[in-house]
C-alpha positions as CSV (number, residue, x, y, z in Angstrom):
1,M,-12.6,31.6,4.7
2,N,-12.9,32.5,8.4
3,A,-9.9,32.0,10.6
4,P,-10.2,29.4,13.4
5,L,-11.5,30.6,16.7
6,A,-8.5,29.2,18.5
7,P,-5.0,28.3,17.4
8,Q,-4.7,24.8,15.9
9,A,-2.3,22.5,17.8
10,R,0.6,21.2,15.8
11,T,0.6,17.4,15.6
12,V,4.0,15.7,16.0
13,E,4.1,12.0,15.0
14,I,6.7,10.1,16.9
15,E,7.4,6.6,15.6
16,E,11.1,6.2,16.6
17,L,12.8,6.7,19.9
18,D,15.5,8.9,18.2
19,H,12.8,11.4,17.3
20,F,11.6,11.7,20.9
21,D,15.3,12.2,22.0
22,A,15.8,14.9,19.4
23,L,12.7,16.8,20.6
24,I,14.0,16.6,24.2
25,A,17.5,17.7,23.1
26,G,15.8,20.6,21.3
27,G,14.4,21.9,24.6
28,A,10.8,20.7,24.4
29,K,8.8,21.3,27.6
30,S,5.3,20.0,26.6
31,M,4.0,16.9,24.7
32,H,0.8,18.6,23.7
33,G,-0.1,17.4,20.2
34,W,2.5,14.6,20.3
35,H,1.3,11.3,18.9
36,F,3.5,8.3,19.8
37,Q,3.1,5.0,17.9
38,S,4.6,1.8,19.2
39,V,7.6,3.4,20.9
40,D,9.4,1.6,23.7
41,L,9.7,4.4,26.3
42,R,10.8,2.2,29.2
43,E,14.2,4.0,29.5
44,R,12.8,7.5,29.1
45,S,10.8,7.7,32.3
46,A,12.7,10.8,33.6
47,A,12.2,12.7,30.4
48,L,8.5,11.8,30.3
49,V,7.8,12.8,33.9
50,A,9.6,16.2,33.3
51,L,7.3,17.1,30.4
52,H,3.8,18.5,30.4
53,A,1.6,15.5,29.4
54,S,-1.8,17.1,28.6
55,G,-2.8,16.5,25.0
56,A,-0.3,13.8,24.3
57,V,-1.5,10.5,22.7
58,F,0.3,7.2,23.2
59,M,-0.7,4.2,21.1
60,G,0.7,0.8,21.9
61,C,3.8,2.2,23.8
62,S,5.8,0.5,26.5
63,F,6.5,2.3,29.9
64,D,8.2,1.6,33.1
65,T,6.0,0.6,36.0
66,G,3.7,3.4,37.1
67,V,4.6,5.9,34.3
68,A,1.5,5.2,32.2
69,D,-0.8,5.9,35.2
70,L,1.1,9.1,36.0
71,L,0.8,10.4,32.4
72,R,-2.8,9.5,32.2
73,G,-3.4,11.4,35.4
74,R,-1.8,14.5,33.9
75,G,-4.1,14.4,30.8
76,A,-2.4,12.1,28.4
77,L,-4.5,9.7,26.3
78,I,-3.1,6.2,26.4
79,F,-4.2,3.4,24.1
80,P,-2.8,0.1,25.5
81,A,-1.2,-2.6,23.4
82,L,-3.9,-5.0,22.3
83,P,-3.2,-8.6,23.5
84,D,-3.0,-11.8,21.5
85,L,-2.6,-10.3,18.0
86,P,-0.2,-11.6,15.3
87,F,0.3,-8.0,14.2
88,N,1.0,-4.5,15.6
89,A,-2.2,-2.5,15.5
90,Y,-0.3,0.8,16.0
91,R,2.6,0.2,13.6
92,G,4.2,3.3,12.2
93,H,5.7,1.9,9.0
94,L,4.5,0.1,5.8
95,Y,5.2,-3.6,5.4
96,T,7.9,-5.2,3.2
97,G,7.8,-8.5,1.5
98,A,10.7,-9.7,3.7
99,E,8.6,-8.9,6.8
100,L,5.3,-10.5,5.6
101,F,7.2,-13.6,4.4
102,A,9.7,-13.8,7.2
103,G,11.0,-17.4,7.5
104,I,9.7,-18.6,4.1
105,S,13.1,-20.0,3.1
106,A,12.8,-22.7,5.8
107,A,9.1,-22.7,6.7
108,K,5.9,-23.2,4.8
109,Y,3.8,-20.2,3.9
110,E,1.2,-21.1,6.5
111,Q,3.8,-20.3,9.2
112,V,4.9,-16.9,8.0
113,P,3.4,-13.6,9.4
114,D,1.2,-12.9,6.4
115,A,-0.6,-16.2,6.6
116,R,-0.9,-16.1,10.4
117,I,-2.5,-12.7,10.2
118,Y,-5.0,-13.9,7.6
119,Q,-5.9,-16.9,9.8
120,W,-6.4,-14.6,12.8
121,S,-8.8,-12.5,10.7
122,L,-11.0,-15.6,10.0
123,Q,-11.3,-16.6,13.6
124,P,-14.4,-15.8,15.6
125,G,-13.7,-13.7,18.7
126,P,-14.8,-10.7,20.8
127,A,-16.3,-8.4,18.2
128,L,-15.1,-5.2,19.9
129,H,-11.6,-6.4,20.3
130,S,-11.3,-7.5,16.7
131,T,-13.0,-4.4,15.3
132,L,-10.8,-2.1,17.4
133,A,-7.6,-3.9,16.4
134,T,-8.3,-3.9,12.6
135,A,-9.6,-0.3,12.6
136,M,-6.5,0.9,14.5
137,H,-4.2,-1.1,12.2
138,D,-5.8,0.3,9.0
139,H,-5.6,3.8,10.3
140,A,-1.9,3.3,11.1
141,I,-1.3,1.9,7.6
142,A,-3.1,4.8,6.0
143,D,-1.0,7.3,8.0
144,A,2.2,5.4,7.1
145,L,1.3,5.3,3.5
146,D,0.9,9.1,3.4
147,D,4.2,9.5,5.1
148,F,5.8,7.2,2.5
149,L,4.2,9.1,-0.4
150,A,5.3,12.5,1.1
151,Q,8.9,11.3,0.7
152,Q,8.4,10.5,-3.0
153,S,8.9,13.0,-5.8
154,A,7.5,10.8,-8.6
155,P,3.8,11.0,-9.4
156,V,1.9,7.8,-8.6
157,V,0.4,5.8,-11.4
158,G,-1.8,2.9,-10.6
159,V,-1.8,-0.3,-12.5
160,M,-4.9,-2.4,-12.2
161,G,-5.3,-5.9,-13.5
162,G,-6.4,-9.3,-12.5
163,H,-4.7,-12.0,-10.4
164,A,-5.1,-14.7,-13.0
165,A,-2.2,-13.8,-15.3
166,A,0.3,-16.7,-14.9
167,R,4.0,-16.2,-14.9
168,G,5.2,-17.1,-18.4
169,S,2.1,-15.8,-20.1
170,R,1.9,-13.0,-22.6
171,E,-0.3,-11.0,-20.2
172,Y,2.2,-11.3,-17.4
173,A,5.1,-10.2,-19.6
174,Q,3.0,-7.3,-20.9
175,A,2.3,-6.1,-17.3
176,A,5.9,-6.4,-16.4
177,Q,7.0,-4.3,-19.5
178,L,4.3,-1.7,-18.5
179,G,5.7,-1.5,-14.9
180,R,9.2,-1.1,-16.3
181,A,8.3,1.6,-18.8
182,L,6.3,3.6,-16.3
183,A,9.2,3.5,-13.7
184,Q,11.7,4.5,-16.4
185,A,9.4,7.4,-17.4
186,G,9.6,8.8,-13.9
187,F,6.4,7.4,-12.3
188,L,6.0,5.5,-9.0
189,V,4.1,2.4,-9.9
190,A,1.3,1.4,-7.5
191,T,-0.7,-1.9,-7.7
192,G,-3.2,-3.9,-5.7
193,G,-0.2,-5.7,-4.4
194,G,-1.3,-9.2,-5.3
195,P,-0.3,-11.9,-7.8
196,G,-0.8,-12.0,-11.5
197,A,-0.7,-8.7,-13.4
198,M,-0.2,-6.9,-10.1
199,E,3.0,-8.8,-9.3
200,A,4.2,-8.4,-12.9
201,A,3.8,-4.6,-12.8
202,N,5.7,-4.4,-9.5
203,L,8.4,-6.7,-10.9
204,G,8.9,-4.6,-14.0
205,A,9.1,-1.4,-11.9
206,Y,11.5,-3.1,-9.4
207,L,13.9,-4.2,-12.2
208,S,13.7,-0.9,-14.1
209,T,17.1,0.0,-12.7
210,Y,18.6,-3.0,-14.5
211,D,18.9,-3.6,-18.3
212,A,16.2,-5.2,-20.3
213,G,17.9,-8.6,-20.3
214,T,17.6,-8.7,-16.5
215,L,13.9,-8.5,-16.7
216,E,13.8,-11.2,-19.4
217,S,16.0,-13.4,-17.2
218,A,13.7,-12.9,-14.1
219,L,10.6,-13.6,-16.2
220,L,12.2,-16.9,-17.2
221,T,13.1,-17.8,-13.7
222,L,9.6,-17.1,-12.4
223,T,8.0,-19.5,-15.0
224,A,9.3,-22.4,-12.8
225,V,6.3,-21.6,-10.5
226,P,3.6,-20.1,-12.7
227,G,1.1,-19.3,-9.9
228,F,0.4,-19.3,-6.2
229,R,-1.7,-22.5,-6.5
230,P,-1.1,-25.2,-5.4
231,S,1.9,-23.9,-3.3
232,V,2.2,-20.3,-2.1
233,T,5.5,-21.4,-0.5
234,E,7.2,-22.3,-3.8
235,W,5.6,-19.3,-5.5
236,A,7.1,-17.0,-2.9
237,R,10.4,-18.7,-2.7
238,V,11.2,-18.3,-6.4
239,A,10.2,-14.6,-6.2
240,M,12.4,-14.0,-3.1
241,A,15.3,-15.6,-5.0
242,V,14.9,-13.0,-7.8
243,V,14.9,-10.2,-5.2
244,K,18.0,-11.6,-3.6
245,R,19.8,-11.9,-7.0
246,Y,18.9,-8.3,-7.9
247,P,18.9,-6.4,-4.6
248,D,19.1,-2.8,-6.0
249,G,15.6,-2.5,-7.5
250,A,13.5,0.7,-7.8
251,P,10.7,1.5,-5.4
252,S,7.1,0.7,-6.1
253,L,4.0,0.3,-4.0
254,G,1.6,-2.6,-3.4
255,I,-1.7,-2.1,-1.6
256,P,-3.2,-5.5,-0.9
257,T,-5.8,-6.7,1.6
258,W,-6.3,-9.6,3.9
259,F,-10.0,-9.6,2.7
260,Y,-8.5,-11.5,-0.2
261,G,-6.1,-13.4,2.1
262,H,-6.1,-16.5,-0.1
263,E,-4.2,-14.3,-2.6
264,P,-0.7,-13.6,-1.2
265,P,1.0,-10.3,-1.6
266,N,3.9,-10.1,-4.0
267,V,7.4,-9.3,-2.8
268,F,8.4,-7.0,-5.7
269,A,6.7,-4.0,-4.2
270,S,9.3,-2.3,-2.0
271,A,6.6,-0.8,0.2
272,I,3.4,-2.7,1.1
273,A,0.3,-1.0,2.6
274,K,-1.8,-4.0,3.5
275,Y,-5.3,-3.5,4.9
276,F,-7.9,-5.5,6.5
277,T,-10.8,-3.5,5.1
278,N,-11.0,-4.0,1.3
279,A,-13.3,-1.0,0.6
280,L,-10.8,1.3,2.4
281,R,-7.9,-0.2,0.5
282,E,-9.7,0.2,-2.9
283,A,-10.6,3.8,-2.2
284,I,-7.0,4.7,-1.1
285,L,-5.4,2.9,-4.0
286,L,-7.5,4.8,-6.5
287,D,-7.2,8.1,-4.7
288,R,-3.5,8.1,-4.3
289,S,-2.9,7.2,-8.0
290,R,-3.0,10.9,-8.9
291,G,-0.8,10.5,-12.0
292,G,-3.4,8.3,-13.6
293,I,-4.5,4.7,-13.7
294,V,-3.8,2.0,-16.3
295,F,-6.3,-0.8,-16.5
296,L,-5.1,-4.1,-17.9
297,P,-7.6,-6.8,-18.8
298,G,-9.1,-8.2,-15.6
299,A,-12.3,-9.7,-14.2
300,A,-14.9,-8.3,-11.7
301,G,-12.4,-6.7,-9.4
302,T,-10.8,-4.7,-12.2
303,V,-14.2,-3.7,-13.6
304,Q,-15.2,-2.5,-10.2
305,E,-12.1,-0.4,-10.1
306,V,-12.8,1.1,-13.6
307,F,-16.1,2.4,-12.5
308,Q,-15.1,3.4,-9.1
309,D,-12.4,5.6,-10.7
310,A,-14.9,6.8,-13.3
311,C,-17.3,7.9,-10.5
312,E,-14.5,10.0,-8.9
313,N,-13.6,11.6,-12.3
314,Y,-17.3,12.1,-13.2
315,Y,-17.8,14.4,-10.1
316,A,-14.3,15.8,-9.9
317,A,-13.6,19.5,-10.3
318,E,-11.5,20.8,-13.2
319,G,-7.9,20.0,-12.5
320,A,-8.7,17.1,-10.3
321,V,-9.5,14.5,-13.0
322,A,-6.8,11.8,-13.5
323,P,-6.3,10.0,-16.8
324,M,-7.9,6.6,-17.2
325,V,-6.0,4.4,-19.7
326,L,-7.5,1.0,-20.7
327,V,-5.1,-1.3,-22.5
328,D,-6.5,-3.7,-25.1
329,H,-9.3,-2.2,-27.1
330,H,-10.9,-5.5,-28.1
331,Y,-11.1,-6.7,-24.5
332,W,-12.6,-3.5,-23.1
333,A,-14.8,-2.7,-26.0
334,V,-16.0,-6.2,-27.0
335,E,-15.2,-8.9,-24.5
336,V,-16.0,-6.8,-21.4
337,P,-17.6,-3.8,-23.0
338,V,-17.1,-1.0,-20.5
339,V,-15.8,1.5,-23.1
340,P,-19.3,2.4,-24.5
341,L,-20.6,3.1,-21.0
342,L,-17.5,5.1,-20.1
343,H,-17.9,7.3,-23.2
344,T,-21.6,7.8,-22.4
345,L,-20.9,8.8,-18.9
346,A,-18.0,11.1,-20.0
347,K,-20.0,12.9,-22.7
348,D,-20.1,16.7,-22.0
349,R,-18.1,16.2,-18.7
350,I,-14.6,17.3,-17.9
351,M,-13.5,13.6,-17.8
352,A,-14.3,13.2,-21.5
353,N,-10.7,14.0,-22.5
354,F,-9.2,11.8,-19.8
355,V,-10.6,8.4,-21.0
356,H,-8.1,6.6,-23.3
357,V,-8.2,3.2,-24.9
358,V,-4.9,1.9,-26.3
359,D,-3.5,-1.4,-27.5
360,T,0.1,-1.4,-26.2
361,V,1.9,-0.6,-23.0
362,E,4.0,1.9,-25.0
363,E,0.9,3.8,-25.9
364,A,-0.3,3.8,-22.3
365,C,3.0,5.4,-21.2
366,Q,2.8,8.0,-24.0
367,V,-0.6,9.0,-22.8
368,L,0.5,9.4,-19.2
369,A,3.7,11.1,-20.0
370,G,2.2,13.4,-22.6
């Protein structure tokens, strides 16, 4: 491979004021290649003015009067805060359930940030403003997700399943046991971040630091509100009560979308990468699940994910194929017969040895850990 014609600038992402202060204390003279995201710099004017500004990028930052114009005149690129939004388009961190459901203990779901953002996404408005806001937001979330995953040592295993599994059902309990088993086997569980089987898998992973009786107790508590209809408020409140009762859960990841805003995110994922663009969210969820993907019985959305993952594996180079584990042979071979087509696609391909059909969550874990 030929060397680049010019040295590549080092990108420094600054999402906290302390990071900026540390760079200054370390003797920095130039901000070339520095990318600021939502940093309040109103008390750092002297430091900013003293630095070379060419090549710096500021996204949604706050400045003292006149400083932004001065930096712009010296070659900095400044993206202003976008007005009248119920979210930060330049946020530097993933969401949490506590943030998205802030106020749920006293207010209805319709008043919490998650619902207000969804309602904003449905409103007609200036196309350029909305498109820019959602595009910048989803870019920031993707960047924050990669930062989060870079700090994790456990391989990521995706758990895909439908939203219809009700709390108290056999399917919900099965997904919870799967999440628990995967976390205890050393995997970081990632789901679509919604209700049903997704919530259950995040719940099982979250409570994997506790004994088996704790999970059984939590499952029993949650049966008081089997689903998010008719009341997301009550559905979320009982889940938040479980989190409050057991505050020391294990990390797991949820990747939901406001495209399906009528389906609320679950609070058992410790980190939530929520996107506006569903196609981007789907691609990222599958791509980041490099330890493999477990497919629980689901409807059209899960079937789409099966074949989207199969397409990636079909064209993948040797060493880049991730295991596909479908749980419930009868469901996937008879009720929703995707198995024959998967085997036909996989024939004579590298992926042939990576398609597995099992009947229990224990078998699924054995396949991934093997």
